Structures are given as C-alpha cells and as structure tokens.
C-alpha positions as CSV (number, residue, x, y, z in Angstrom):
1,M,-27.4,-1.2,170.7
2,K,-31.0,-1.5,171.9
3,Q,-32.9,-4.6,170.8
4,K,-35.5,-4.0,168.0
5,F,-38.3,-6.2,166.9
6,Y,-39.4,-6.4,163.3
7,A,-43.0,-7.3,162.4
8,V,-43.7,-8.6,159.0
9,K,-47.4,-8.2,158.1
10,V,-47.0,-9.1,154.4
11,G,-44.0,-11.1,153.3
12,K,-42.8,-14.6,152.6
13,T,-43.5,-15.6,156.2
14,P,-45.4,-13.0,158.3
15,G,-44.4,-12.8,162.0
16,I,-42.0,-11.3,164.4
17,Y,-38.2,-11.2,163.8
18,N,-35.4,-10.2,166.2
19,S,-32.9,-8.9,163.6
20,W,-33.1,-6.8,160.4
21,S,-31.2,-9.5,158.5
22,D,-33.9,-12.1,159.3
23,C,-36.6,-9.6,158.5
24,E,-35.0,-8.6,155.2
25,K,-35.0,-12.2,154.0
26,E,-38.8,-12.3,154.4
27,V,-39.5,-9.0,152.5
28,K,-36.8,-8.5,150.0
29,G,-38.1,-9.0,146.5
30,F,-41.6,-9.7,147.8
31,N,-44.2,-7.7,146.0
32,G,-46.2,-5.5,148.3
33,A,-44.2,-6.4,151.5
34,K,-45.2,-4.5,154.6
35,F,-43.1,-4.5,157.8
36,K,-42.3,-2.2,160.6
37,S,-39.7,-2.0,163.5
38,F,-40.7,-1.7,167.1
39,A,-39.0,-1.1,170.5
40,T,-40.9,-3.9,172.2
41,K,-42.3,-7.3,171.1
42,N,-45.7,-6.4,172.5
43,E,-45.9,-3.4,170.2
44,A,-44.9,-5.5,167.2
45,L,-47.6,-8.1,168.1
46,S,-50.2,-5.4,168.5
47,W,-49.4,-4.0,165.1
48,L,-49.9,-7.4,163.5
49,D,-53.3,-7.5,165.2
50,G,-54.3,-4.3,163.6
51,K,-53.2,-1.6,166.1
52,D,-50.9,1.1,164.9
53,F,-48.1,2.8,166.8
54,S,-47.2,6.0,165.1
55,T,-44.0,7.3,166.7
56,E,-41.0,9.0,165.2
57,T,-38.8,6.0,165.9
58,N,-41.1,3.6,164.0
59,R,-41.4,3.5,160.3
60,I,-43.2,1.4,157.8
61,E,-41.5,0.2,154.6
62,T,-43.1,-0.9,151.4
63,L,-41.0,-2.9,149.0
64,N,-42.1,-3.4,145.4
65,A,-40.1,-5.5,143.0
66,D,-42.9,-4.8,140.5
67,S,-43.9,-1.1,140.3
68,N,-47.5,-2.1,139.4
69,I,-48.1,-3.5,142.8
70,E,-50.6,-1.3,144.7
71,T,-49.0,0.0,147.9
72,T,-52.2,1.2,149.7
73,E,-52.7,-0.5,153.0
74,T,-55.1,-3.4,152.5
75,N,-56.9,-5.9,154.6
76,F,-56.1,-8.8,152.3
77,L,-53.4,-9.6,149.8
78,I,-54.4,-12.1,147.2
79,Y,-52.4,-13.9,144.5
80,T,-54.2,-15.9,141.9
81,D,-53.4,-18.1,138.9
82,G,-55.1,-20.5,136.5
83,S,-53.9,-23.3,134.3
84,C,-55.3,-25.5,131.5
85,L,-53.3,-28.5,130.2
86,K,-54.8,-28.2,126.7
87,N,-56.4,-24.9,126.0
88,P,-59.3,-24.9,125.2
89,G,-61.1,-28.0,126.4
90,G,-58.5,-29.7,128.5
91,A,-58.4,-30.3,132.2
92,G,-57.8,-27.1,134.2
93,G,-57.0,-25.9,137.7
94,W,-57.0,-22.7,139.7
95,A,-55.3,-21.5,142.8
96,A,-55.3,-18.5,145.2
97,I,-53.2,-17.5,148.1
98,V,-55.1,-15.2,150.5
99,T,-53.1,-13.4,153.2
100,N,-54.9,-11.5,156.0
101,T,-52.5,-8.6,156.4
102,H,-53.6,-7.9,159.9
103,T,-53.2,-11.3,161.4
104,G,-50.7,-12.9,159.0
105,E,-53.0,-15.8,158.4
106,I,-52.4,-17.4,155.0
107,K,-54.9,-19.6,153.2
108,E,-54.4,-21.6,150.0
109,L,-57.5,-22.2,147.9
110,T,-57.6,-24.6,144.9
111,G,-60.0,-26.2,142.5
112,G,-60.5,-27.1,138.9
113,E,-62.6,-28.6,136.1
114,K,-62.2,-31.6,133.7
115,A,-62.9,-29.6,130.5
116,T,-62.3,-25.8,130.6
117,T,-60.1,-22.9,129.4
118,N,-57.2,-21.0,130.8
119,N,-59.2,-17.9,131.1
120,R,-62.0,-19.6,133.0
121,M,-59.5,-20.9,135.5
122,E,-58.0,-17.4,135.9
123,L,-61.4,-16.0,136.6
124,S,-62.4,-18.8,138.9
125,A,-59.3,-18.3,141.0
126,A,-60.2,-14.6,141.6
127,L,-63.9,-15.4,142.1
128,F,-63.3,-18.1,144.8
129,A,-60.6,-16.0,146.5
130,L,-62.9,-12.9,146.8
131,S,-65.9,-14.9,147.8
132,S,-63.9,-16.5,150.7
133,I,-63.7,-13.1,152.3
134,K,-67.1,-12.7,154.0
135,N,-66.9,-9.0,155.1
136,P,-66.5,-6.1,152.8
137,S,-62.7,-5.4,152.8
138,T,-59.9,-3.5,151.1
139,I,-58.0,-6.0,148.9
140,T,-55.0,-6.1,146.7
141,L,-55.4,-8.8,144.1
142,V,-52.3,-9.8,142.1
143,T,-52.6,-11.7,138.9
144,D,-50.6,-12.6,135.9
145,S,-53.7,-12.5,133.7
146,E,-54.1,-9.2,131.8
147,Y,-57.5,-10.6,130.7
148,L,-58.7,-10.5,134.3
149,K,-56.9,-7.2,135.4
150,N,-57.8,-5.2,132.3
151,A,-61.5,-6.1,132.5
152,F,-61.7,-4.0,135.6
153,T,-58.9,-1.4,135.2
154,K,-59.6,-0.6,131.6
155,N,-63.4,-0.8,131.9
156,W,-63.8,-3.7,129.6
157,L,-66.4,-5.2,131.9
158,R,-68.4,-2.0,132.2
159,N,-68.5,-1.6,128.5
160,W,-69.6,-5.2,128.0
161,Q,-72.5,-4.7,130.4
162,K,-73.5,-1.4,128.6
163,R,-73.6,-3.3,125.3
164,N,-75.8,-6.1,126.9
165,W,-72.8,-8.5,127.1
166,K,-71.5,-7.9,123.6
167,T,-68.0,-7.1,122.6
168,A,-67.1,-4.1,120.5
169,T,-67.4,-6.3,117.4
170,G,-70.9,-7.5,118.4
171,A,-69.9,-11.0,119.5
172,D,-71.1,-12.5,122.7
173,V,-68.8,-12.0,125.7
174,K,-67.2,-15.3,126.7
175,N,-67.4,-16.5,130.3
176,R,-70.3,-14.2,131.1
177,D,-71.4,-16.4,133.9
178,L,-68.1,-15.9,135.7
179,W,-67.9,-12.2,134.9
180,E,-71.3,-11.6,136.4
181,K,-70.3,-13.4,139.7
182,L,-67.0,-11.6,139.7
183,S,-68.7,-8.3,139.3
184,F,-70.8,-8.9,142.3
185,E,-67.8,-9.9,144.4
186,V,-65.7,-6.9,143.3
187,N,-68.6,-4.5,144.1
188,R,-68.6,-5.9,147.7
189,H,-65.1,-4.8,148.3
190,K,-62.6,-2.1,147.5
191,I,-60.1,-3.8,145.2
192,Y,-56.7,-2.8,143.8
193,F,-55.8,-5.0,140.8
194,S,-52.1,-5.5,140.1
195,W,-50.4,-7.5,137.3
196,V,-47.2,-9.5,137.8
197,K,-45.3,-11.3,135.0
198,G,-45.9,-15.0,135.2
199,H,-43.0,-17.5,135.6
200,A,-40.6,-14.7,136.5
201,G,-39.6,-15.8,140.0
202,N,-42.3,-14.2,142.1
203,P,-42.7,-16.7,145.0
204,Q,-46.5,-16.4,145.4
205,N,-47.2,-16.4,141.7
206,E,-45.0,-19.5,141.3
207,R,-46.7,-21.2,144.1
208,C,-50.2,-20.5,142.6
209,D,-48.9,-21.8,139.3
210,F,-47.7,-25.0,140.9
211,L,-51.0,-25.6,142.7
212,A,-53.2,-24.8,139.7
213,K,-51.2,-27.2,137.5
214,N,-51.5,-29.9,140.1
215,E,-55.3,-29.5,140.2
216,A,-55.4,-29.7,136.4
217,K,-53.3,-32.9,136.5
218,L,-55.5,-34.5,139.1
219,R,-58.6,-33.9,136.9
220,K,-56.9,-35.2,133.8
221,N,-56.2,-38.5,135.6
222,N,-59.7,-38.9,137.0
C-alpha cells in the first residue's frame, strides 16, 4: 500500500504523521480538529503553511466532540478560561491557548489580578488572546463561560450599548471597561464563539483551567 502522510493543522499536537493511527490519536476527541491526508510529505507541509491541494484523493475531516464547535475554516483557534479563588474579591487568573491553524504554532498566554471576579478573568482571557493577534483574522474562540459567549451570540452586548450601558432592569452593566475593549477587538476580526462544558475532559479547556488557577495562586501568595 502506498505511503500516505497525514497533516494535523488543528489537534493535540499539530504536525506531520506517517500513519493514520498516529494521526487519529492527535485528533480524536479534539474539538474542531482539522487534518488531511496527502500522497507526499511536501504537499502535507505546504498545506500546513496555508496552501491547499484539492484533489479527489485528498479529503479534509472535521471532528467535533461538542456540536457547538464552529467548523468553519479559521486562521486561529483560541481556548480561554478564567479563575477566581474567592469570588468575588479574591485573587484571580486567566489563560488562553492560541493556535495558528496554518503554521501549527501554539502560544499560551496567562495573567491575573490580586482582587477580582471570575467573570473579569473570563473576559480578560478573551481580550488578551484576541489583542495578541495583530492582523484582522477569522477566529474560533472556545470558552466555558456562557457570560462571555452569550454577550455576543445573543446580542446582550449590543443591547447594553443601546441602553447606554444599562441592563434590562436599569442597573449599570458590570465590567464595562472590559466589554468596551472586547467589543473593539471583536470588531477587528471575524469571530465564531463556541461554548464547551468546563471540567469535562476537553484537553485545551483543562489546560487553560490549570494555567488560570496557577496564576490566581501566585497572586494570592504575593
């Protein structure tokens, strides 16, 4: 049987694999995984660099353990999470994993505050992740925060702005400073928001949770 090469653009470890079994380990159960088989290694490398080879023998697969994950081809895949040790007012941390789907480069971004809230850390994770991408891009952002996701997908943010940053009950919108900055970043890009259940075994979500909690613990001890 002729040798095939499998390129994983979005998966646990993006790269080139020489067998389907090795490739499968990197994409099975990974939300939004993108991979493709090629007849030559050079073609596989070119596809990872952003060039596409559309032939009848090549096919792209999209695996989604969570049906909410957006399957549209994106330039960046981002996972975010926030944590607060004592909500509200305790030390908090945020984390984001930013994957360039064309090159396979993965960046982990982290930060935190000594006195904050869980929601502020969730928003901060998204804000810093999006602002790290300098050029306007198509992005899938995966979060376990319905507060973050619904603000954009259910038009909460737009309605707050129409009401001069008031909720439906007339109260001031919390975290306005972060929402205003996030709104600017979201408008720079084309973004697909997806929700994933937290603490349910998703590798990237679990990694973000670990990093965010670690940032919070560092600030508690300082």
